[in-house]
C-alpha positions as MATLAB code, in Angstrom:
seq = 'MNIIKSAIILTVISLSWIFVACGEDADCPDCGKLTEGYLFKKVTQNDFAQFSGISGIEVDACMRYKVTSGTDISEGTISIVDDCCCE';
ca = [
      73.443   20.810   89.930;
      73.547   22.079   86.345;
      73.257   18.511   85.072;
      70.011   18.027   87.026;
      68.564   21.295   85.699;
      69.556   20.338   82.163;
      67.975   16.899   82.558;
      64.729   18.415   83.851;
      64.587   20.957   81.032;
      65.309   18.274   78.436;
      62.590   16.039   79.909;
      60.016   18.838   79.881;
      60.873   19.758   76.293;
      60.721   16.114   75.195;
      57.349   15.512   76.845;
      55.944   18.730   75.398;
      57.059   17.720   71.934;
      55.536   14.244   72.277;
      52.159   15.581   73.427;
      52.009   18.156   70.636;
      53.033   15.650   67.975;
      50.483   13.070   69.154;
      47.689   15.637   69.196;
      48.066   16.421   65.511;
      46.656   14.254   62.745;
      48.331   14.551   59.350;
      45.015   13.829   57.602;
      43.129   16.334   59.751;
      45.394   19.354   60.163;
      42.554   21.579   61.367;
      41.102   19.005   63.741;
      38.209   20.461   65.723;
      37.803   23.445   63.432;
      35.624   24.180   60.471;
      37.535   22.835   57.455;
      36.444   24.360   54.144;
      33.012   24.851   55.692;
      32.666   21.195   56.731;
      32.317   19.565   60.144;
      32.666   15.895   61.113;
      30.649   13.783   63.539;
      29.613   10.235   64.265;
      26.152    9.326   63.014;
      23.635    9.027   65.851;
      20.376    7.065   65.814;
      18.513   10.349   65.199;
      20.822   11.241   62.285;
      20.285    7.765   60.827;
      16.504    8.176   60.975;
      16.588   11.720   59.584;
      19.083   11.094   56.762;
      18.346    7.438   55.902;
      18.495    8.230   52.194;
      22.215    9.041   52.331;
      24.342    6.329   50.748;
      26.403    4.352   53.265;
      24.878    5.937   56.360;
      24.819    3.819   59.506;
      24.982    4.487   63.237;
      28.546    5.289   64.384;
      29.765    5.919   60.827;
      31.550    9.212   60.280;
      29.741   11.887   58.339;
      31.077   15.106   56.893;
      28.538   17.896   56.545;
      27.861   21.612   56.385;
      25.596   23.584   58.684;
      23.130   25.859   56.915;
      21.661   28.048   59.653;
      22.090   27.680   63.361;
      22.554   23.963   63.922;
      20.620   22.628   60.891;
      22.607   20.125   58.837;
      22.371   20.672   55.089;
      21.335   17.227   53.784;
      22.810   17.909   50.344;
      26.297   18.300   51.839;
      26.409   15.050   53.845;
      28.888   12.383   52.854;
      30.093    9.311   54.719;
      33.874    9.250   55.177;
      36.335    6.661   56.465;
      37.775    8.591   59.415;
      36.359   11.194   61.754;
      38.704   13.942   62.761;
      39.009   14.368   66.519;
      37.293   11.138   67.447;
];
């Protein structure tokens, strides 16, 4: 009986470890949180139209940006990056 309990505990611990490890991204340690004041998102059609002057912008690209007040994106802080955190 102790062997079965040990096997169950070991399985639960192993699965927990796998899910936690897979949820973390080494390049995005604070995934889903404000990182140095920046947020990440995929460029939408509306973003593309509004920020068409940004170098490299295209629909579905990843942009890094800061929010000025409320939900307004500060155009001067936008940059296109290779990977979006928390895609």
